[in-house]
SENU-963096 format. One record per residue: residue in three letters; y, z, x of N, C-alpha, C in turn. Coordinates in nm, 3 decimals, decimal comma, padded with zeros to 5 digits. Layout:
REM SENU-963096
(r "ala"; (Y; Z; X); (Y; Z; X); (Y; Z; X)) ...
//
This chain:
REM SENU-963096
(r "met"; (-00,761; -02,953; 02,105); (-00,789; -02,919; 01,975); (-00,786; -03,049; 01,885)) (r "thr"; (-00,885; -03,069; 01,807); (-00,889; -03,189; 01,720); (-00,811; -03,157; 01,591)) (r "lys"; (-00,789; -03,262; 01,508); (-00,720; -03,239; 01,386); (-00,798; -03,162; 01,282)) (r "asn"; (-00,926; -03,143; 01,304); (-01,012; -03,064; 01,214); (-01,013; -02,913; 01,253)) (r "asp"; (-00,967; -02,883; 01,374); (-00,963; -02,746; 01,416); (-00,851; -02,666; 01,343)) (r "val"; (-00,882; -02,541; 01,314); (-00,780; -02,459; 01,244); (-00,718; -02,363; 01,351)) (r "ser"; (-00,590; -02,352; 01,351); (-00,525; -02,257; 01,439); (-00,527; -02,119; 01,373)) (r "leu"; (-00,581; -02,025; 01,447); (-00,589; -01,883; 01,393); (-00,520; -01,790; 01,495)) (r "pro"; (-00,384; -01,787; 01,491); (-00,314; -01,703; 01,586); (-00,351; -01,554; 01,577)) (r "ser"; (-00,360; -01,489; 01,684); (-00,400; -01,344; 01,677); (-00,289; -01,257; 01,615)) (r "asn"; (-00,161; -01,307; 01,620); (-00,059; -01,221; 01,563); (-00,060; -01,227; 01,404)) (r "arg"; (-00,155; -01,305; 01,347); (-00,172; -01,309; 01,208); (-00,304; -01,254; 01,161)) (r "ala"; (-00,367; -01,168; 01,246); (-00,502; -01,112; 01,223); (-00,481; -00,969; 01,157)) (r "phe"; (-00,566; -00,949; 01,059); (-00,570; -00,822; 00,985); (-00,718; -00,774; 00,974)) (r "val"; (-00,731; -00,639; 00,964); (-00,860; -00,584; 00,927); (-00,844; -00,520; 00,792)) (r "ile"; (-00,936; -00,550; 00,706); (-00,933; -00,492; 00,568); (-01,065; -00,412; 00,546)) (r "gln"; (-01,050; -00,284; 00,512); (-01,160; -00,199; 00,477); (-01,153; -00,174; 00,326)) (r "leu"; (-01,261; -00,204; 00,256); (-01,267; -00,180; 00,109); (-01,345; -00,050; 00,082)) (r "gln"; (-01,294; 00,032; -00,014); (-01,366; 00,145; -00,054); (-01,506; 00,106; -00,110)) (r "ala"; (-01,602; 00,189; -00,095); (-01,737; 00,156; -00,134); (-01,747; 00,122; -00,285)) (r "asn"; (-01,666; 00,195; -00,365); (-01,677; 00,172; -00,513); (-01,568; 00,077; -00,562)) (r "ser"; (-01,493; 00,015; -00,472); (-01,381; -00,066; -00,520); (-01,418; -00,204; -00,570)) (r "met"; (-01,546; -00,244; -00,547); (-01,586; -00,379; -00,587); (-01,656; -00,380; -00,725)) (r "thr"; (-01,657; -00,267; -00,792); (-01,732; -00,258; -00,923); (-01,654; -00,333; -01,030)) (r "thr"; (-01,522; -00,337; -01,025); (-01,440; -00,405; -01,126); (-01,369; -00,521; -01,052)) (r "lys"; (-01,376; -00,637; -01,113); (-01,314; -00,752; -01,053); (-01,164; -00,733; -01,031)) (r "phe"; (-01,120; -00,768; -00,913); (-00,982; -00,761; -00,873); (-00,921; -00,613; -00,873)) (r "arg"; (-01,008; -00,514; -00,859); (-00,960; -00,378; -00,847); (-00,997; -00,319; -00,710)) (r "his"; (-00,968; -00,409; -00,610); (-01,003; -00,368; -00,474); (-00,905; -00,263; -00,426)) (r "arg"; (-00,958; -00,154; -00,365); (-00,880; -00,052; -00,302); (-00,933; -00,032; -00,161)) (r "gly"; (-00,843; 00,008; -00,074); (-00,890; 00,034; 00,061); (-00,775; 00,052; 00,157)) (r "arg"; (-00,800; -00,001; 00,279); (-00,700; 00,016; 00,389); (-00,687; -00,122; 00,463)) (r "ile"; (-00,562; -00,158; 00,500); (-00,540; -00,282; 00,581); (-00,460; -00,244; 00,701)) (r "glu"; (-00,494; -00,316; 00,810); (-00,418; -00,293; 00,936); (-00,391; -00,429; 01,000)) (r "his"; (-00,264; -00,447; 01,046); (-00,223; -00,564; 01,116); (-00,256; -00,537; 01,263)) (r "leu"; (-00,340; -00,620; 01,325); (-00,394; -00,588; 01,455); (-00,282; -00,591; 01,564)) (r "ala"; (-00,192; -00,689; 01,559); (-00,093; -00,702; 01,661); (00,010; -00,588; 01,669)) (r "ser"; (00,052; -00,541; 01,547); (00,151; -00,440; 01,543); (00,099; -00,299; 01,522)) (r "gly"; (-00,018; -00,291; 01,471); (-00,077; -00,160; 01,441); (-00,032; -00,105; 01,304)) (r "arg"; (00,056; -00,177; 01,237); (00,099; -00,136; 01,103); (-00,025; -00,125; 01,011)) (r "ala"; (-00,027; -00,018; 00,931); (-00,141; -00,001; 00,842); (-00,103; 00,069; 00,715)) (r "met"; (-00,176; 00,052; 00,609); (-00,148; 00,127; 00,487); (-00,276; 00,127; 00,401)) (r "his"; (-00,285; 00,227; 00,309); (-00,387; 00,225; 00,210); (-00,332; 00,152; 00,091)) (r "phe"; (-00,413; 00,070; 00,021); (-00,365; -00,002; -00,091); (-00,451; 00,028; -00,214)) (r "pro"; (-00,387; 00,048; -00,331); (-00,463; 00,084; -00,453); (-00,507; -00,037; -00,534)) (r "asp"; (-00,446; -00,153; -00,504); (-00,481; -00,273; -00,578); (-00,451; -00,403; -00,493)) (r "glu"; (-00,503; -00,509; -00,544); (-00,489; -00,635; -00,471); (-00,340; -00,680; -00,453)) (r "asp"; (-00,256; -00,651; -00,550); (-00,116; -00,685; -00,542); (-00,050; -00,617; -00,422)) (r "gln"; (-00,077; -00,490; -00,400); (-00,014; -00,420; -00,288); (-00,074; -00,464; -00,157)) (r "leu"; (-00,201; -00,506; -00,158); (-00,261; -00,564; -00,038); (-00,183; -00,687; 00,007)) (r "trp"; (-00,158; -00,778; -00,086); (-00,086; -00,900; -00,048); (00,062; -00,875; -00,022)) (r "glu"; (00,126; -00,778; -00,091); (00,261; -00,739; -00,052); (00,270; -00,698; 00,089)) (r "phe"; (00,172; -00,616; 00,136); (00,173; -00,569; 00,275); (00,158; -00,688; 00,370)) (r "val"; (00,064; -00,774; 00,343); (00,044; -00,894; 00,429); (00,169; -00,975; 00,437)) (r "asp"; (00,231; -01,007; 00,320); (00,352; -01,089; 00,319); (00,463; -01,017; 00,394)) (r "gly"; (00,475; -00,885; 00,374); (00,584; -00,813; 00,441); (00,568; -00,810; 00,595)) (r "val"; (00,444; -00,786; 00,639); (00,418; -00,785; 00,785); (00,443; -00,925; 00,846)) (r "leu"; (00,391; -01,023; 00,780); (00,414; -01,156; 00,839); (00,559; -01,198; 00,836)) (r "ala"; (00,632; -01,159; 00,740); (00,776; -01,190; 00,738); (00,848; -01,121; 00,855)) (r "arg"; (00,814; -00,995; 00,880); (00,879; -00,915; 00,986); (00,826; -00,962; 01,121)) (r "glu"; (00,698; -00,973; 01,141); (00,632; -00,995; 01,270); (00,623; -01,136; 01,311)) (r "cys"; (00,599; -01,226; 01,212); (00,568; -01,361; 01,243); (00,663; -01,467; 01,189)) (r "gly"; (00,764; -01,419; 01,116); (00,866; -01,512; 01,065); (00,821; -01,596; 00,949)) (r "gly"; (00,721; -01,549; 00,867); (00,681; -01,632; 00,752); (00,588; -01,560; 00,662)) (r "lys"; (00,569; -01,607; 00,537); (00,477; -01,550; 00,441); (00,337; -01,598; 00,462)) (r "ser"; (00,241; -01,525; 00,402); (00,098; -01,565; 00,419); (00,068; -01,694; 00,343)) (r "asp"; (00,125; -01,710; 00,226); (00,092; -01,824; 00,143); (00,220; -01,866; 00,063)) (r "pro"; (00,275; -01,980; 00,096); (00,401; -02,019; 00,028); (00,386; -02,042; -00,120)) (r "glu"; (00,260; -02,057; -00,173); (00,241; -02,075; -00,317); (00,248; -01,946; -00,399)) (r "arg"; (00,240; -01,834; -00,329); (00,241; -01,708; -00,403); (00,381; -01,653; -00,420)) 
//
């Protein structure tokens, strides 16, 4: 792996499904997210809960947050 390659570990992979009408208003995304390695999933009503789920799963499953700046 060269220094320009990005490491994308599979235990940090998620699938996000957005509701068809959720993109009509900026930052009002609603849908479902699933962590592929653990199978944990939830429906989210807004972007804040989406990122709370990601941060929570990564803290439990991978020992760290998704983005240290948030």
